[in-house]
N, C-alpha and C positions, 0 to 999 in steps of 0.2 A: 845382432840377431843370435838367439840361442835356440837350439833344437835339443830334443832328447835322443840319447843313444838308442837305436832300435833294439839293442840286445839287453842292456841293463837299465835303461831309462834315466841315466844321469844326465844332467844339463851339460851341453857341449857348446862352447862359443864357436861361431862360424870360422874363426881364424885358425883353429886347431889343425895340426897336420893330419890327424886321422879322421877329420870331419867327414861324415856325420857320426862317426863312432868316437867313443871317449878314449879308446886305447887300441894298441895293436892286437891285444887279446880279443876284444869284442869284434874287431874287423875280421880276424881269423875264424871266430865262431860263426859269423855271418857267412863267410865264404864256405865253410863246412856245410852249412844248411843248404846252400845252393848245390854243392857237389853231391850231397846225398839225396837231392830232390825233395827235401822237406819244404823248400820254397818252389813254387811253380807259377808260370805265367799262364793265365786262363786262355783257352782257345783250343782249336782242333790240333791234334798232334801233327808234327811235320815228319814225314817219312823220307829218309835219305837213302840213296842206293847203298848197298853193302860195299864197304871199302876194303880193298886188299892191302897188300904190303906197301908201305911208304906212301899211302894216300892214293894209290892207283886204283881205278875201277877194276873189278874182277874180269870184265870183258876185254881188257886190253892185254 
């Protein structure tokens, strides 16, 4: 089975270590798009309580 790299569209065999990406570079470009919110999952936003230091809720 072959797929196309979601970043550069090159053909990538299923057994490649970076599958579905063709290279570590394309994998990192994709990660950067998630980190900068260029990619988003559709739906209502999820609101989390404000977090204080070391993951503790401000009320504790």
